[in-house]
BAROGU-747073 format. One record per residue (C-alpha): x, y, z. Coordinates in steps of 0.001 Angstrom, whole numbers, padded with zeros to 6 digits, always signed. Last residue first. Layout:
N
XYZ...
! end
This chain:
931
-034801-022534-061593-037683-023495-063742-038592-021905-067672-041269-023364-069661-043667-020918-067861-041950-018093-069667-043086-014677-068747-042834-014802-065132-039739-017130-065113-037885-014371-066803-038595-012275-063734-036849-014673-061546-033794-015021-063761-033220-011408-063981-033082-011453-060111-030677-014084-060062-028583-012208-062817-028834-008933-060704-027823-010640-057313-025017-012089-059345-023271-009046-060453-024050-007169-056875-022296-010010-055292-023245-010997-051878-026072-013071-052732-029198-013089-051419-031672-014482-048608-029178-016858-047135-029931-020491-047042-031270-020625-050655-034107-022290-052526-034745-021541-056178-035611-018223-057398-038729-017519-058011-041581-017674-060519-043956-020135-058730-046906-021696-060489-050309-021305-058667-053140-023458-059056-056160-021889-058508-058605-021266-055568-056230-022882-053472-054671-019986-051442-053775-020263-047801-051229-023151-047717-049654-022375-050867-049836-018870-050358-048012-018997-047251-045006-021053-048828-044802-018512-051383-044721-015455-049387-041272-014390-048950-038773-017396-048299-037933-021284-049182-038552-020071-052838-035996-017296-052829-037324-013752-052676-038098-011987-056228-041688-013291-055704-044227-014353-058385-046959-016324-057714-048322-017474-061136-051689-018479-062697-051686-019670-065983-055186-020395-067932-056383-016648-068066-059282-015924-070768-061414-014984-067377-059301-011963-066420-062397-010251-064384-063036-013964-062632-059329-014364-061388-059762-010478-059970-062736-011328-058316-061056-014532-056686-058635-012131-055421-061091-010033-053975-062422-012922-052212-059336-014174-050687-058139-011026-049224-055308-012721-047310-055619-011402-043374-053097-010827-043785-051057-010450-047066-052375-006990-047762-051135-004994-050932-051692-008113-052987-050682-006888-056513-052070-008130-059567-050069-008140-062789-051271-008893-066135-049676-010776-068663-051018-011049-072380-049860-007857-073409-046437-008164-074054-044070-005727-075712-040816-007098-074290-039459-004050-072595-042960-002853-071393-043521-006310-069918-040089-005855-068242-040343-002841-066906-044066-004214-065235-042211-006936-063850-039757-004645-061894-042455-002737-060461-044010-005475-059007-041087-006660-057626-041308-003598-055145-043950-004738-053575-046518-007833-054126-047201-010391-056656-050263-012280-057992-049747-013152-061916-052065-013866-064202-051062-015241-067626-053368-015316-070559-054431-011605-070677-056141-010386-073810-059393-010063-072881-058627-008609-069452-056742-005781-070833-054055-004881-068727-052424-001387-068054-054220-000568-064588-053221-004073-063081-055482-004256-060286-054507-003542-056664-055587-005960-053689-056124-004820-049970-056828-001568-051041-056995+001115-048239-059352+004265-049011-059688+006771-051418-061206+010408-051207-058329+012254-049519-055344+010714-051000-056396+009604-054001-057496+012804-054836-053843+014351-053857-052753+012106-056407-050028+009350-055903-046766+008671-057002-044393+005334-057375-043885+005541-061029-040913+007953-060686-039137+005504-058021-038035+007799-055206-038883+005875-052251-039333+002728-054430-035639+002100-054077-036132+001355-050470-039831+000159-049872-041815-000581-046786-042817-004288-045606-045574-002999-043274-046507-005502-040056-049507-004212-038206-050254-005082-034725-054201-005164-034167-056054-002580-032199-059937-002303-032381-062517+000812-032720-060878+001321-036276-059768+004889-037308-056244+004606-036023-054667+001700-038123-056946+002607-041028-054602+005946-040943-051617+004278-041350-053249+002267-044225-054873+004948-045992-051385+006517-046187-049595+003735-047453-052433+002887-050417-051938+006834-051297-048019+006487-050885-048387+003319-053626-046671-000169-053629-047829-001629-050137-046611-004630-048605-049100-005382-045512-049592-007752-042675-051951-007555-040158-052376-009270-037017-053788-011914-035139-056899-012688-036582-056628-016426-035967-053642-017023-037244-050403-014964-038298-047137-016413-037296-046333-018314-040401-046619-015174-042107-044547-012950-039982-041749-015371-040393-042066-015669-044392-041923-011815-044622-038356-012005-043579-037485-008535-043947-035289-009027-046715-032631-007379-048761-030022-005590-046488-028328-008443-044793-027921-010651-047523-026466-008415-049960-026983-004712-051234-028447-006102-054671-031563-003954-054751-033876-006830-053383-036603-005263-051460-037301-004941-047903-037309-001921-045511-039614-003149-042069-042134-000614-040678-043479-001944-037623-046756-000681-036394-047851-001232-032378-051658-001671-032267-052008-003646-029027-054913-005775-028028-054566-007727-024734-056518-011206-024117-053665-012483-022140-052437-015516-024383-054444-015014-027793-053922-011459-027633-050222-011550-026669-049420-014247-029757-048145-012343-032536-046795-009045-030923-045845-010423-027550-044029-013665-027512-042834-014304-031062-042182-010899-032292-041118-009889-028810-038404-012799-029152-037715-011711-032753-036393-008417-031412-032620-009038-033178-034798-010342-035928-036116-007003-036789-032534-006024-038281-034166-008065-041259-036032-005151-042383-033065-002374-042536-033042+000273-040099-036065-001131-038432-038952+001503-037574-041189+001277-034900-044352+002955-034801-046874+004020-032402-050149+005632-033961-051379+006581-030330-054976+006010-029315-054268+002882-027954-051694+004326-025460-051038+001855-023062-050340-001250-024909-048771+000946-027597-046055+002318-025076-045724-001471-024160-044786-002446-027442-042613+000550-028155-040598-000539-025155-040461-004140-026241-039410-003043-029731-036531-000620-028197-035339-003754-026113-034965-006312-028836-034037-003878-031675-031114-001844-029975-028850+000848-031372-030178+003531-029383-033157+004936-030709-033629+008049-033245-036873+009765-031518-040105+011089-033213-042920+012799-031347-045956+014305-032935-048651+015505-030431-052189+015856-031484-055207+018234-031623-053119+020583-034195-055356+023009-036101-052474+025189-037433-049747+022544-037774-046363+023433-036244-045645+020195-034869-045420+018149-038173-042954+020764-038860-040249+019362-036278-037556+021720-036270-034377+021001-034207-031942+023281-033093-028542+022238-034863-026960+025542-033901-025601+026248-036998-027677+024918-039858-030921+024586-038246-031562+020752-038291-034839+019165-039590-036893+016557-037561-039547+014350-039950-037061+014334-042797-038627+011160-044038-036564+010222-047236-033104+010012-046243-032655+006261-046601-032466+005669-042913-035046+008081-041981-034207+011444-040898-035845+011043-037393-035815+007349-037999-031953+007009-037477-032347+003622-035224-035889+003319-034468-038851+005211-032832-042150+006739-033892-044963+008415-031772-047909+009979-033451-050736+011457-031551-054455+010840-032600-056473+013928-032347-058130+014395-035572-055552+017049-036731-052799+014940-035625-054110+011961-037638-054075+014171-040785-050611+015439-040135-049599+011567-039738-051168+010364-042756-049529+013947-044551-046302+012434-043497-046517+009041-045099-048024+010356-048388-045125+013158-048747-042764+010280-048012-043611+008131-050249-043853+010576-053425-046745+012904-053901-047161+013770-057812-050059+016343-057708-047957+019483-059183-048519+021644-056433-047940+018746-053737-044744+017873-055955-043591+021364-056013-043855+021750-052262-042340+018697-051733-039444+019867-054094-038986+022890-052021-038659+020943-048717-035998+018836-050370-034252+021869-051921-033822+023819-048426-032798+020412-046693-029983+020433-049806-029125+024014-049037-028245+023539-045514-030937+025456-043079-030933+029183-041802-033596+030148-039355-035999+032996-039518-038012+032015-042663-039321+028786-041093-039262+026123-043615-042245+025931-045971-043354+022133-047262-044635+020927-043834-047182+023737-043036-048644+024250-046856-048941+020336-046851-051159+020408-043822-052979+023468-045065-053833+021491-048152-054798+018416-046117-057624+020835-044600-059026+021297-047823-058564+018112-049158-060790+016780-046109-060011+013084-045353-061066+009757-046719-060102+006985-044133-063309+005314-044012-062699+001390-043128-063684-001252-045423-064452-004300-043301-061792-006665-043370-060565-006592-040092-064061-006695-038823-065179-009827-040543-061845-011491-039636-062483-011066-036183-062195-008150-033539-062289-007568-030034-063624-003840-029151-062660-000784-028359-064527+001648-026358-062559+001458-023039-059104+000604-023563-057247+002103-020866-058905+001134-017829-058916-002655-019516-055224-002445-018138-054565-006102-017998-057917-008809-018445-059353-010511-015583-059635-013966-016292-062218-016156-014720-062062-019666-014891-065251-021984-015655-067393-024438-013752-067581-022424-010235-068324-024555-007255-064573-025334-006871-063674-021735-006514-066253-021210-003565-064197-023809-001600-061003-022468-002417-062070-019095-001238-063096-020184+001906-060008-022364+002786-057916-019056+001547-059918-017418+004187-059589-019989+006995-055875-019837+005791-055572-016222+006687-057096-016394+010145-055060-019209+011145-051924-017742+010377-052734-014610+012251-053775-016484+015160-050738-018762+015093-048087-015630+014688-049708-014309+017705-049140-017325+019617-046104-016126+021607-046520-012034+022499-045952-009550+020352-043808-006388+020343-041911-007288+023298-038566-007285+021888-038013-010968+022187-041325-011526+020854-040521-009403+017698-037508-010867+017546-039068-014693+017323-041640-013203+015195-039227-011916+012501-037010-015353+012351-040663-017164+011829-041616-014672+009120-038214-015491+007277-038475-018828+007067-036093-020940+009269-033332-022883+007833-032658-026448+008234-033526-027596+004502-031892-024496+003279-028320-025555+004495-028742-029230+003430-030112-027274-000210-026673-025869-000530-024473-029192+000381-026612-030787-002273-026527-028518-005081-027127-030057-008296-028881-033544-007700-030399-031915-004422-032401-029254-006386-035156-032111-007110-037708-030418-009248-041552-030750-008711-041831-027460-007085-040187-025947-009472-036761-024626-010067-035934-026666-006686-037313-025952-003787-036240-023631-001030-034736-020627-002966-032413-018539-001756-032199-015090-000531-030316-011906-001021-032608-009331-002277-030026-006977-004630-032064-003708-004585-030925-001250-007877-031721+002256-008158-032705+004162-011645-033128+008166-012087-035067+010800-011107-032944+012089-008458-035065+012678-005567-038157+010315-006352-035604+007602-007490-033875+008073-004085-036701+008096-001968-038079+005064-003263-034981+003612-002647-034610+004390+000572-038065+003008+001371-037043-000128-000179-033896-000659+001871-035787-000218+004844-038396-002676+004179-035635-005137+003337-034064-004070+006742-037059-004805+008166-037630-007973+006553-034360-009580+007554-034057-012774+006242-034012-011390+003034-030575-009964+003680-029636-006562+001292-027608-005662-001402-028390-001926-001975-027181-000793-005432-026739+002968-006375-027093+003541-010260-023985+004867-012159-026047+004535-015563-023580+001507-016655-023165+000779-012955-026600-001191-012672-025422-003746-014641-023181-005002-011689-026494-006366-010260-025401-010102-010323-022387-009061-008468-018529-009903-008678-018935-009938-012439-017996-013038-014495-021470-014559-014502-023806-017984-014362-020946-020257-013689-020030-018705-010219-023826-018331-009774-024583-021739-009512-026906-023393-012514-029553-025765-011827-032526-023356-012472-030390-020124-011794-029219-019911-008250-028016-017468-005641-031894-017193-005098-031532-013294-005595-035179-011654-005994-033336-008675-007623-035611-005506-007363-034983-002575-009766-036839+000531-009097-037040+002533-012342-036133+006189-012790-037825+008970-014201-039510+007255-017269-036482+007743-019791-037471+006114-023252-037197+009045-026218-035209+011359-024068-032723+009005-023214-031751+008377-019421-032724+005114-018799-032796+003466-022136-029420+002121-021913-030447+000212-018826-033132-001307-020814-030671-002354-023349-028569-003512-020395-031186-005600-019300-031800-007076-022548-028769-008795-022914-030006-011507-020270-027114-013395-018120-026921-011220-015113-030548-009933-014634-031305-013487-015753-029189-015463-013265-030520-013113-010164-033991-013001-010798-035711-009672-011598-038474-007555-010659-039124-004158-012080-040515-001393-010693-042209+001199-012841-043538+004374-010800-045693+006994-012410-046450+010312-010615-042750+011405-010699-043224+011858-014451-044311+015345-013761-045099+017534-016522-046573+015105-019357-048644+013723-016357-051648+011592-017693-050939+010859-021617-046994+011147-021440-046430+009975-018110-048777+006910-019042-047163+006305-022352-043556+006185-020621-044874+003440-017467-046252+001173-020373-043227+001585-022436-041002+001037-019464-043189-001926-018181-042637-003684-021753-038748-003358-021824-038385-005071-018212-041299-007572-019850-038587-009223-022115-036612-010014-018713-036928-013663-019020-038758-015296-021398-041194-017433-020190-043953-015148-021081-045034-011944-019279-048399-010116-018092-047866-006664-016555-048469-006178-013275-050687-002713-012773-051237-000553-009914-053503+002062-009813-052953+004542-006214-055802+005693-004205-054708+007409-001223-056719+006801+002073-053826+007019+004576-053699+003029+004695-053582+002705+000818-056724+002464-001368-055546+000109-004396-057023+000044-008024-056259-002980-009832-054716-004059-013019-053293-007740-013452-051075-009625-015192-050894-013512-015960-047645-015364-016560-047940-017433-013548-051406-018729-014263-050102-020594-017355-051775-018645-020201-054886-018090-021964-056493-019633-025192-058435-016310-026378-061884-014938-027466-063391-015819-023922-067273-015723-023982-067683-018868-022819-065592-018415-019656-062257-019806-019805-061839-023810-019043-060590-025414-015544-057311-026153-014842-057831-026522-010885-054916-024519-010262-056396-021603-012733-059659-022358-010436-057297-021681-007531-055971-018517-008830-059507-016981-009644-060546-018015-005942-057311-016265-004688-058970-012645-005632-056062-010931-007080-055376-008295-004500-052245-006814-006166-049843-006832-003058-050722-010306-001569-052677-012200-004207-050623-011100-007212-047380-010709-005116-047824-014646-004144-048684-015658-007702-045613-013591-009028-043047-015201-006265-040797-016614-009288-042224-016353-012825-040952-013220-013822-041646-009681-013276-042989-006226-014271-044579-003670-012431-046262-000386-013346-047447+002063-010510-049782+004992-011137-050649+007722-008944-047429+008558-007228-048137+011711-005201-045320+011117-001869-048004+009458+000208-048732+007246-002693-045029+005942-002984-045212+005181+000941-048232+003077+000661-046825+001334-002444-043358+000976-001493-044584-000708+002200-046572-003293+000442-043715-004022-001935-041283-004849+000904-044106-006532+002969-044437-008741-000122-040498-009232-000919-039719-010262+002775-040979-013958+001178-037808-014241-000300-036856-017852+000719-040098-019099+000095-041299-017163-003224-042556-020286-005232-042718-020985-008359-046157-022142-008744-045388-025670-010332-047907-028483-009237-046320-031362-007006-048940-030979-004517-051569-028649-005002-053581-028465-001586-050247-028897+000737-047626-026701-001230-050768-023898-002475-051566-023356+001429-047629-023696+002569-047253-020702+000058-050168-018441+000896-048785-019091+004684-045539-017576+003921-046583-014485+002247-049220-013749+004035-047333-014043+007339-044506-011609+005802-047620-009391+005246-048596-009539+009030-045123-009353+009973-044774-006144+008425-048344-004754+009855-046649-005989+013344-043463-003807+012673-045385-000761+011644-047808-001347+014830-044525-001394+016981-043032+001920+015537-040233+001201+013033-036495+002138+012768-034832+000386+010416-030842+000624+010754-028850+003009+008397-026895+004535+011455-029637+006352+012196-028977+008630+010007-025346+008024+008798-027209+006663+005372-029120+009354+004676-026239+011586+004790-023688+009226+002976-026434+008995+000282-027049+012714-000287-023276+013561-000050-022957+011049-003115-026015+012940-004791-024218+016205-004248-020701+014904-005245-021937+013803-009049-019863+010963-010093-021111+008178-008690-018779+005236-008229-018750+005662-004604-022484+004104-004670-022621+000364-003412-024405-000378-000678-024467-003282+001823-027534-004007+003986-027408-006388+006988-024665-005016+008586-021488-003788+006817-022101-000281+005403-023791+001784+008291-023737-000600+011528-019734-001191+010076-019028+002652+009783-020881+003607+013517-018890+000665+015354-015648+001980+013184-015929+005635+014189-016532+004857+017904-013326+002809+017865-011687+005333+016131-012937+007433+019406-015468+010155+018431-015239+013737+019484-018439+014689+017317-019853+012176+014768-021600+013155+011880-019586+010644+009153-017124+013318+008177-017023+014616+011908-015167+011319+012821-012288+012890+011021-011712+015172+014023-010105+012090+015834-010202+011062+019673-007979+008083+020494-009354+004902+022136-009104+002833+019329-005332+003942+017902-003326+001295+019950-005528-001066+017860-003651-000360+014751-003555+002144+012280-001656+002286+008520-004905+001752+006811-004358-001940+005902-003447-002253+009712-006850-001256+010623-008713-004314+008625-010976-003309+006431-009847-006119+004026-007696-006217+000913-008699-008817-000102-012259-010449-000598-013415-013772+000734-016612-014992-000486-019738-014904+001563-020799-017682+004154-023732-019401+003845-027435-019063+003968-028961-015709+004912-026278-013868+002555-026097-010068+003583-023960-009900+006644-021820-007299+005021-017599-007804+004177-017808-006644+000010-020558-003971+000920-017879-002153+003010-015852-001611-000382-016105+002097-001224-018143+003633+001731-015799+001340+004078-012549+002404+002616-013508+006147+002397-013929+005961+006278-010547+004135+006442-009011+006989+004431-010398+009490+006692-008703+007863+009419-005472+007748+008041-005963+011228+007156-006479+011702+010756-003702+009298+011670-001046+011814+009746-002420+014848+011721-001598+013088+015256+001955+012450+013548+002697+015828+013142+003398+016838+009601+006712+018402+009207+008047+016436+006430+005122+014315+005241+006231+014581+001741+005075+014825-001837+001578+015742-001169-000994+013163-002344-003845+014278-005113-007151+014969-003741-010246+012185-003109-013640+012083-003615-013406+009760-006770-015739+009782-009684-013446+008941-012149-013261+012226-013912-013101+014165-010762-010136+011929-009442-008370+012861-012727-009122+016581-012470-007651+016636-008723-010111+017832-006136-008511+020520-004302-010989+022955-005348-012461+023708-001947-009107+025425-000894-009205+027858-003705-006837+029080-006391-005709+025320-007084-004175+022390-005380-000881+022892-006759-000083+025434-003838-000290+029222-004080-003975+029290-002540-003215+026391+000036-000373+027852+001590+000732+025014+003833+002159+025053+007014-000590+027233+008829-003263+024590+008055-001338+021712+009212-000293+023499+012510-003883+024096+012856-004864+020632+012355-002341+019361+014670-003542+021890+017343-007312+020815+016851-009816+023588+015267-010702+026554+017368-007687+028482+018195-007641+029376+014347-011079+031221+014494-012960+032261+011351-010030+031141+008992-009590+027681+010935-013623+027016+010721-013482+027504+007071-010435+025437+006846-012563+022695+008725-015426+022833+006321-013258+022959+003410-011256+019752+004514-014058+017966+005256-015743+019041+001818-012622+017692+000260-012785+014278+001207-009722+012234+001746-009511+009265-000553-006399+010153-002586-004407+011302+000690-004901+007885+002019-002504+006618-000853+000709+008483+000704+002684+005499+002157+001608+003484-001146-000015-000286-000011
! end
């Protein structure tokens, strides 16, 4: 250890206070300090012009509270040297005390070096009775070294350990230190509060025991070993309501979920018992449901102080940590809708498992959103239910980091490590986390260190893989009984008190079990239905019903005037000026391109009172530089959003370039759409196939949530798609995967070819009285294709067309009728013109799901001389829509014109890609060709 290293850790605020005291009255400071101040000319030293600026630049950068060491101790009294060493000891506890806590309830902690022994700080037992001024740094006056150490151990090394010294803001660190010093970081609850904690602990323990005896061997993913979570969540809701929180949005995995639903959210236990009994759902249910420990709930809770708070537990799949992104989106939507100027009113809380929070990459994506304008929610309380094991994997095999919560350091969020056996410490930590979030509006983590009483599920045998650990767990008391003994010893309760609590609670459970078994069906309470009043569930008839998406031409002219004129008092680059002028010209000449059709769709919806939110990588400008929804002033980079300057705007337009994430951001935007059905919520991929980074969200939520959880959602996914020779990763949006997921009217899938149809498709998404996810395969080269234009009349007076006829075909001459989608249509038309063929017609399927079968039949009837029916696609045969069409359209036999099957979507060579593309086109016009 460097002889002078303790000076690095000395707290400048302590020196500053002492120095000011010396300046005012030199005789008021201890003689050693007086000699120190007399011996150094701080104003002329290397420390800077002022005493309080002594923190070194490097120390400021890395978040240290230290100063640079002086070069020599010459002339410094021994007492003064020891003052510095005590300050270094204090800093040691603050920085490393969490490594030496009593936070593990079932086994010894790992050994860490160096320890906090006195000798490591240049002190010894001979100094224990010496009074040190450095004690003022921790709020102690005239304290001996022994008193200072006792204080530090209580604050930093008891049942709560805290990591926070990496936080760079000294005011935040000071707030934490003051809060920890208050009552020495020890819980202080009244007798009534302690009884209430015991009551909630009893509910947690008794609920699990009841299920264990009534449903032997059934999976329930019990909370046993972490039951103190229940009084902690209860205390959090009560305290949050008192601080003005009005809505509470929580996500968690399966572990302990049933307990939380019953004892925190107030879900009727009779409903839970019906789910255990495996009964079918009520006759009106339009969904297949999900296992009981995946279901969500929304309820209104009245706190003990008479405050009403809306609490939401989001449904989730087995795919761990996905729901964390969803609840952030839900929370942000609620904040934007109800409390746009005060995000403290909505509190998100994410419950994690230790293996999942350390192992799942989406956690990092979510944490990186925490301070971004498009995704921040004013701070999330993260609670890890730390079982010290993941299914069968020991924690030493599950992560490389010291703690499972080390991802918190990405955003410099404090972490509290708490012994789950100490219920009061857990509640105390939760209240600290709440105060921190409300004070600073940033994330805070609690690592609730407990154990898992049984295996991964109650039918599993954990002794296969952790025999020694489970010997310890088998002998270990539950947190309720541990706490009850503590309260008996302290005279708060008498023996038999817990027996009375347990008997009363279990009698209620027995009554509810008996009532549930008189029911024939299970009742599932939909999640967050308060946000969905007025919306209906839709089947195929409703989805295929023609929706009125027409719009006033006069008002559209006003919208166009705003979005085709730059503010005259600001300077923009010449390319932007030209682009906006071109848009004005195209509107006047009645040739609207894709970008104009899209922007006008947003503008018309905004005037009708709908909000529009778009996010994704580079969406403000657009990957292909077509959108320019946000325009930058040349000199200042001030952002100008023309769509928010509309004269009669009743909705709000927001668009955000996202972090480089698909999984997390799609989850967030899905959650946003779930809580805000009157917002057109759009996620756009940079290239269409990049959406496969969010495949779990697509599979588990977007395609299946209505069937599993009865949740509607109107999220729009814009996926650039088209073969322009850009290689395997920039061609295909993997159309086949979305079509494979389509069933039971779960979503819309579209591939539009005109700006007008895209305009009406986006408007239809909002004008229906139901919501379905919308997958749109959007163009790249067609964004500027001279033939891809629409008129003002087509926008104002038209509607969305699921099928588009061939405007150039003569039905009497057509022998070959070709069905196709997207960009390939324009390639085929160009080749038809090149060949001078009049016997081929191209029918565009603008909507692939639900498949417009009746309209396709009408086209077949119209072209009655055709005897050759073709499905044409630019994708390889095993991709695209061909397989889907074979399964779902049997009116005529379709021959296929496409590339042969490939493992990659496209070739890397532009020459090879062009050759293959030409072959697919040739097959359309020559039925004898087969690739």
